[in-house]
MARBA-3410 file (N, C-alpha, C, O; in Angstrom, 1 decimal):
140
-57.7,42.6,-23.0,-56.3,42.1,-23.1,-56.1,41.4,-24.3,-56.9,40.5,-24.7 ~ -55.0,41.6,-24.9,-54.7,41.0,-26.2,-53.8,39.8,-26.0,-52.8,39.9,-25.3 ~ -54.2,38.7,-26.6,-53.4,37.4,-26.4,-52.3,37.4,-27.5,-52.5,37.8,-28.6 ~ -51.1,37.0,-27.0,-50.0,36.9,-27.9,-50.0,35.5,-28.5,-49.8,34.5,-27.8 ~ -50.1,35.5,-29.8,-50.2,34.2,-30.5,-48.9,33.8,-31.1,-48.5,32.6,-31.2
-48.1,34.8,-31.6,-46.9,34.5,-32.2,-45.8,34.7,-31.2,-45.5,35.9,-30.9 ~ -45.1,33.7,-30.8,-44.0,33.9,-29.8,-42.7,34.0,-30.5,-41.7,34.2,-29.9 ~ -42.6,33.8,-31.8,-41.5,33.9,-32.6,-40.3,33.0,-32.2,-39.1,33.4,-32.3 ~ -40.6,31.8,-31.7,-39.5,30.8,-31.4,-38.9,30.9,-30.0,-37.9,30.3,-29.8 ~ -39.5,31.8,-29.2,-38.9,32.0,-27.9,-39.0,30.7,-27.0,-38.0,30.4,-26.3
-40.0,30.0,-27.1,-40.2,28.7,-26.4,-39.2,27.7,-26.8,-38.6,26.9,-26.0 ~ -38.9,27.6,-28.1,-37.9,26.7,-28.6,-36.5,27.0,-28.1,-35.7,26.2,-27.6 ~ -36.1,28.3,-28.1,-34.8,28.7,-27.6,-34.7,28.5,-26.1,-33.7,28.0,-25.7 ~ -35.8,28.8,-25.4,-35.8,28.6,-24.0,-35.6,27.1,-23.6,-34.9,26.7,-22.7 ~ -36.3,26.2,-24.4,-36.2,24.8,-24.2,-34.8,24.3,-24.5,-34.3,23.5,-23.7
-34.2,24.7,-25.6,-32.9,24.3,-25.9,-31.8,24.8,-24.9,-30.9,24.1,-24.6 ~ -32.0,26.0,-24.3,-31.1,26.5,-23.3,-31.2,25.6,-22.0,-30.2,25.3,-21.4 ~ -32.5,25.3,-21.7,-32.7,24.4,-20.5,-32.0,23.0,-20.7,-31.4,22.5,-19.8 ~ -32.2,22.5,-21.9,-31.6,21.2,-22.1,-30.1,21.2,-22.1,-29.4,20.4,-21.5 ~ -29.5,22.3,-22.6,-28.1,22.5,-22.6,-27.6,22.6,-21.2,-26.6,22.0,-20.9
-28.2,23.4,-20.4,-27.8,23.6,-19.0,-27.9,22.3,-18.2,-27.0,21.9,-17.4 ~ -29.0,21.5,-18.4,-29.1,20.2,-17.7,-28.0,19.3,-18.2,-27.4,18.6,-17.3 ~ -27.7,19.2,-19.5,-26.7,18.3,-20.0,-25.3,18.8,-19.4,-24.5,17.9,-19.1 ~ -25.1,20.0,-19.3,-23.8,20.5,-18.8,-23.7,20.1,-17.3,-22.6,19.6,-16.9 ~ -24.7,20.2,-16.5,-24.6,19.8,-15.1,-24.5,18.3,-15.0,-23.7,17.8,-14.2
-25.2,17.5,-15.8,-25.1,16.1,-15.8,-23.7,15.6,-16.2,-23.1,14.7,-15.5 ~ -23.1,16.2,-17.2,-21.8,15.8,-17.7,-20.7,16.1,-16.6,-19.8,15.4,-16.4 ~ -20.9,17.3,-16.0,-19.9,17.7,-15.0,-20.0,16.7,-13.8,-19.0,16.3,-13.3 ~ -21.2,16.4,-13.4,-21.4,15.4,-12.3,-20.8,14.0,-12.7,-20.2,13.4,-11.8 ~ -21.1,13.6,-13.9,-20.6,12.3,-14.4,-19.0,12.3,-14.4,-18.4,11.3,-14.0
-18.4,13.4,-14.8,-17.0,13.5,-14.8,-16.4,13.4,-13.3,-15.4,12.7,-13.1 ~ -17.1,14.1,-12.4,-16.6,14.0,-11.0,-16.8,12.6,-10.4,-15.9,12.2,-9.7 ~ -17.8,12.0,-10.7,-18.1,10.6,-10.2,-17.0,9.6,-10.8,-16.5,8.8,-10.1 ~ -16.7,9.7,-12.1,-15.7,8.9,-12.7,-14.4,9.1,-12.1,-13.6,8.2,-11.9 ~ -14.0,10.4,-12.0,-12.7,10.8,-11.4,-12.6,10.3,-10.0,-11.5,9.7,-9.6
-13.6,10.4,-9.2,-13.5,9.9,-7.8,-13.4,8.4,-7.7,-12.7,7.9,-6.9 ~ -14.1,7.7,-8.6,-14.1,6.3,-8.6,-12.6,5.8,-9.0,-12.1,4.9,-8.4 ~ -12.0,6.4,-9.9,-10.7,6.1,-10.4,-9.7,6.4,-9.2,-8.8,5.6,-9.0 ~ -9.9,7.5,-8.5,-9.0,7.8,-7.4,-9.1,6.8,-6.3,-8.1,6.5,-5.7 ~ -10.3,6.4,-6.0,-10.6,5.5,-4.9,-9.9,4.1,-5.2,-9.3,3.5,-4.4
-10.1,3.7,-6.5,-9.5,2.4,-6.9,-7.9,2.5,-6.8,-7.3,1.5,-6.4 ~ -7.3,3.6,-7.2,-5.9,3.8,-7.1,-5.4,3.7,-5.6,-4.4,3.1,-5.3 ~ -6.2,4.4,-4.8,-5.8,4.4,-3.4,-5.9,3.0,-2.8,-5.1,2.6,-1.9 ~ -7.0,2.3,-3.1,-7.1,0.9,-2.6,-6.0,0.0,-3.1,-5.5,-0.8,-2.3 ~ -5.5,0.2,-4.3,-4.4,-0.6,-4.8,-3.1,-0.3,-4.0,-2.4,-1.2,-3.7
-2.9,1.0,-3.7,-1.7,1.4,-3.0,-1.8,0.9,-1.5,-0.8,0.5,-1.0 ~ -3.0,1.0,-0.9,-3.1,0.5,0.4,-2.9,-1.0,0.5,-2.3,-1.5,1.4 ~ -3.4,-1.7,-0.5,-3.2,-3.2,-0.6,-1.8,-3.5,-0.7,-1.3,-4.4,0.0 ~ -1.0,-2.8,-1.5,0.4,-3.0,-1.7,1.1,-2.7,-0.3,2.1,-3.5,0.0 ~ 0.7,-1.7,0.3,1.4,-1.4,1.6,1.1,-2.4,2.7,2.0,-2.8,3.4
-0.1,-2.9,2.7,-0.5,-4.0,3.7,0.3,-5.3,3.4,0.7,-6.0,4.3 ~ 0.5,-5.6,2.1,1.3,-6.8,1.7,2.7,-6.6,2.2,3.4,-7.5,2.7 ~ 3.3,-5.4,2.0,4.6,-5.1,2.5,4.7,-5.2,4.0,5.7,-5.8,4.5 ~ 3.7,-4.7,4.7,3.7,-4.9,6.2,3.6,-6.3,6.6,4.1,-6.7,7.7 ~ 2.9,-7.1,5.8,2.8,-8.6,6.1,4.1,-9.2,5.9,4.5,-10.1,6.7
4.9,-8.7,5.0,6.3,-9.2,4.8,7.2,-8.9,6.0,8.0,-9.7,6.4 ~ 7.0,-7.7,6.6,7.7,-7.3,7.8,7.4,-8.3,9.0,8.2,-8.8,9.6 ~ 6.1,-8.5,9.2,5.6,-9.5,10.2,6.2,-10.9,10.0,6.7,-11.5,10.9 ~ 6.2,-11.3,8.7,6.7,-12.6,8.4,8.2,-12.7,8.7,8.6,-13.7,9.3 ~ 9.0,-11.7,8.3,10.4,-11.8,8.5,10.7,-11.7,10.0,11.7,-12.4,10.5
10.0,-10.9,10.8,10.3,-10.8,12.2,10.0,-12.1,12.9,10.8,-12.5,13.8 ~ 8.9,-12.7,12.6,8.6,-14.1,13.2,9.6,-15.1,12.7,10.0,-16.0,13.5 ~ 10.1,-15.0,11.5,11.1,-16.0,11.0,12.4,-15.8,11.7,13.0,-16.8,12.1 ~ 12.8,-14.6,12.0,14.1,-14.3,12.7,13.9,-14.7,14.2,14.8,-15.4,14.7 ~ 12.8,-14.4,14.8,12.5,-14.7,16.2,12.6,-16.2,16.4,13.2,-16.7,17.3
11.9,-17.0,15.5,11.9,-18.4,15.6,13.2,-19.0,15.4,13.6,-20.0,16.0 ~ 14.0,-18.5,14.4,15.3,-19.0,14.1,16.3,-18.7,15.2,17.1,-19.6,15.6 ~ 16.2,-17.5,15.8,17.2,-17.2,16.9,16.9,-18.0,18.2,17.8,-18.4,18.9 ~ 15.6,-18.2,18.5,15.2,-18.9,19.7,15.7,-20.4,19.6,15.9,-21.0,20.7 ~ 15.8,-20.9,18.4,16.3,-22.3,18.3,17.8,-22.5,18.3,18.3,-23.6,18.3
18.5,-21.4,18.4,20.0,-21.4,18.5,20.4,-21.3,19.9,19.8,-20.6,20.7 ~ 21.5,-21.9,20.2,22.2,-21.7,21.5,23.3,-20.8,21.2,24.4,-21.1,20.7 ~ 23.2,-19.5,21.7,24.1,-18.5,21.3,24.7,-17.9,22.6,24.0,-17.6,23.5 ~ 26.0,-17.7,22.5,26.7,-17.0,23.7,27.1,-15.6,23.3,27.2,-14.7,24.2 ~ 27.4,-15.4,22.0,27.8,-14.0,21.6,26.8,-13.6,20.4,26.3,-14.4,19.7
26.6,-12.3,20.4,25.7,-11.8,19.3,26.3,-12.0,17.9,25.6,-12.3,17.0 ~ 27.7,-12.0,17.9,28.3,-12.2,16.6,28.1,-13.6,16.0,28.3,-13.7,14.8 ~ 27.8,-14.6,16.8,27.6,-15.9,16.3,26.2,-16.2,15.8,25.9,-17.4,15.4 ~ 25.3,-15.3,16.0,23.9,-15.5,15.6,23.8,-15.7,14.1,24.3,-14.8,13.3 ~ 23.2,-16.8,13.6,23.0,-17.0,12.2,21.6,-16.6,11.9,20.6,-17.1,12.5
21.4,-15.8,10.9,20.1,-15.3,10.5,19.6,-16.2,9.4,20.3,-16.7,8.6 ~ 18.3,-16.4,9.3,17.7,-17.2,8.3,17.7,-16.4,6.9,17.8,-15.2,6.9 ~ 17.8,-17.1,5.9,17.8,-16.5,4.5,16.4,-15.8,4.3,15.4,-16.4,4.5 ~ 16.5,-14.6,3.8,15.2,-13.9,3.5,14.6,-14.5,2.3,15.3,-14.7,1.3 ~ 13.3,-14.6,2.2,12.7,-15.1,1.0,12.9,-14.1,-0.1,12.6,-12.9,0.0
13.3,-14.6,-1.3,13.5,-13.7,-2.4,12.1,-13.1,-2.8,12.0,-11.9,-2.9 ~ 11.2,-13.9,-3.1,9.8,-13.4,-3.4,8.9,-14.5,-2.8,8.9,-15.7,-3.1 ~ 8.0,-14.0,-2.0,7.0,-14.9,-1.4,5.6,-14.5,-2.0,5.1,-13.4,-1.7 ~ 5.0,-15.4,-2.8,3.8,-15.1,-3.5,2.6,-15.5,-2.6,2.6,-16.6,-2.1 ~ 1.7,-14.6,-2.4,0.6,-14.9,-1.5,-0.6,-15.5,-2.3,-0.8,-16.7,-2.3
-1.3,-14.7,-3.1,-2.3,-15.2,-4.0,-2.5,-14.2,-5.1,-2.4,-13.0,-5.0 ~ -2.7,-14.8,-6.3,-2.9,-13.9,-7.5,-1.7,-13.1,-7.8,-0.7,-13.6,-8.1 ~ -1.9,-11.8,-7.7,-0.8,-10.9,-8.0,-0.2,-10.2,-6.8,0.4,-9.1,-6.9 ~ -0.4,-10.8,-5.6,0.1,-10.2,-4.4,1.4,-11.0,-4.0,1.4,-12.2,-3.9 ~ 2.4,-10.3,-3.7,3.7,-10.9,-3.3,4.5,-9.9,-2.5,4.3,-8.7,-2.6
5.4,-10.4,-1.7,6.4,-9.6,-1.0,7.8,-10.2,-1.1,7.9,-11.4,-1.2 ~ 8.8,-9.3,-1.0,10.2,-9.8,-0.9,10.9,-9.0,0.2,10.5,-7.9,0.5 ~ 11.9,-9.7,0.8,12.6,-9.1,1.9,14.0,-8.9,1.4,14.7,-9.8,0.8 ~ 14.6,-7.7,1.7,16.0,-7.4,1.4,16.6,-7.0,2.7,16.2,-5.9,3.3 ~ 17.6,-7.7,3.2,18.3,-7.3,4.5,19.3,-6.2,4.1,20.2,-6.4,3.3
19.1,-5.0,4.7,20.0,-3.9,4.4,21.3,-3.9,5.1,22.4,-3.8,4.5 ~ 21.2,-4.2,6.4,22.5,-4.2,7.2,22.3,-5.0,8.5,21.2,-5.2,9.0 ~ 23.4,-5.4,9.0,23.5,-6.1,10.3,24.5,-5.5,11.1,25.7,-5.5,10.7 ~ 24.2,-4.8,12.2,25.1,-4.1,13.0,25.1,-4.5,14.4,24.0,-4.7,15.0 ~ 26.3,-4.8,14.9,26.4,-5.1,16.3,26.5,-3.9,17.1,27.3,-3.0,16.9
25.5,-3.7,18.0,25.6,-2.5,18.9,26.6,-2.7,20.0,27.4,-1.8,20.2 ~ 26.5,-3.8,20.7,27.5,-4.2,21.7,27.4,-5.7,21.8,26.9,-6.4,20.9 ~ 28.0,-6.2,22.9,28.0,-7.7,23.0,26.7,-8.3,23.2,26.5,-9.5,23.0 ~ 25.7,-7.6,23.6,24.4,-8.2,23.9,23.3,-7.8,22.9,22.2,-8.4,23.0 ~ 23.5,-6.9,22.0,22.5,-6.4,21.1,22.9,-6.5,19.7,24.1,-6.2,19.3
22.0,-6.8,18.8,22.2,-6.9,17.4,21.1,-6.2,16.7,19.9,-6.5,17.0 ~ 21.4,-5.3,15.8,20.3,-4.6,15.0,20.3,-5.1,13.6,21.4,-5.2,12.9 ~ 19.2,-5.5,13.1,19.0,-5.9,11.7,18.1,-5.0,11.0,16.9,-4.9,11.4 ~ 18.6,-4.3,10.0,17.7,-3.4,9.2,17.3,-4.1,7.9,18.2,-4.7,7.2 ~ 16.1,-4.1,7.6,15.6,-4.7,6.3,14.5,-4.0,5.7,13.9,-3.1,6.3
14.2,-4.3,4.4,13.2,-3.6,3.7,12.2,-4.7,3.1,12.7,-5.7,2.5 ~ 11.0,-4.5,3.3,10.0,-5.4,2.7,9.3,-4.7,1.6,8.8,-3.6,1.8 ~ 9.3,-5.3,0.4,8.7,-4.7,-0.7,7.4,-5.5,-1.1,7.5,-6.6,-1.5 ~ 6.3,-4.8,-1.0,5.0,-5.5,-1.3,4.5,-5.1,-2.7,4.6,-3.9,-3.0 ~ 4.0,-6.0,-3.4,3.5,-5.8,-4.7,2.0,-6.3,-4.8,1.8,-7.5,-4.4
1.1,-5.5,-5.2,-0.3,-5.9,-5.4,-0.9,-5.0,-6.5,-0.7,-3.8,-6.5 ~ -1.6,-5.7,-7.4,-2.3,-5.0,-8.5,-1.3,-4.1,-9.3,-1.7,-3.1,-9.8 ~ -0.1,-4.5,-9.5,0.9,-3.8,-10.3,1.5,-2.6,-9.5,2.3,-1.8,-10.1 ~ 1.1,-2.4,-8.3,1.7,-1.3,-7.5,2.7,-1.9,-6.5,2.6,-3.0,-6.1 ~ 3.7,-1.1,-6.2,4.8,-1.5,-5.3,4.9,-0.5,-4.1,4.9,0.7,-4.4
5.0,-1.0,-2.9,5.3,-0.2,-1.7,6.4,-0.8,-0.9,6.5,-2.0,-0.9 ~ 7.2,0.0,-0.3,8.3,-0.5,0.5,8.1,0.0,2.0,7.6,1.0,2.3 ~ 8.5,-0.9,2.9,8.4,-0.7,4.3,9.8,-1.0,4.9,10.3,-2.1,4.7 ~ 10.4,0.0,5.5,11.7,-0.2,6.1,11.5,-0.5,7.6,10.7,0.2,8.3 ~ 12.2,-1.5,8.1,12.0,-1.9,9.5,13.4,-2.3,10.1,14.3,-2.7,9.4
13.4,-2.3,11.4,14.6,-2.7,12.2,14.2,-3.7,13.3,13.3,-3.5,14.0 ~ 15.0,-4.8,13.4,14.8,-5.7,14.4,16.0,-5.6,15.4,17.1,-5.6,14.9 ~ 15.7,-5.5,16.7,16.8,-5.5,17.7,16.7,-6.8,18.4,15.7,-7.1,19.1 ~ 17.8,-7.6,18.4,17.9,-8.8,19.2,18.8,-8.6,20.4,19.9,-8.1,20.3 ~ 18.2,-8.9,21.6,19.0,-8.7,22.8,19.3,-10.1,23.3,18.4,-10.9,23.5
20.5,-10.3,23.6,21.0,-11.6,24.1,21.0,-11.5,25.7,21.6,-10.7,26.3 ~ 20.2,-12.4,26.3,20.1,-12.4,27.7,21.2,-13.3,28.3,21.3,-14.5,27.8 ~ 21.9,-12.8,29.2,23.0,-13.6,29.8,22.4,-14.5,30.9,21.6,-14.1,31.8 ~ 22.7,-15.8,30.8,22.3,-16.7,31.9,23.5,-17.0,32.7,24.6,-17.2,32.2 ~ 23.2,-17.1,34.0,24.4,-17.3,34.9,24.2,-18.7,35.6,25.1,-19.1,36.4
END
């Protein structure tokens, strides 16, 4: 059997092709990981802004409930609502603001208040629309 001594650079070409393929796979994987990390960070910022907006909804509902319970009211039309906070800063760059959209009397015993809470966190903004229904209980 005759041994082949001169391979004419086949090993070099094969090695370069293997290195190129490995680099291609590694770069593709690195791109996917970077893209996924960026997407997760963006989603976390959006979720954080939404949670801050929902915190504003809870805050305003409790503010209205506490304010209405302290009033002696006989008609729904005489209920005085508390002023909504223009901007309530939580910590760092998290804040929410409340905007009362409408106040509608359904009948003599019910009042509907529609409002929007806008939450801001990490430069992202989310809005939550909510309605509060106040029912006046008649005491005899």
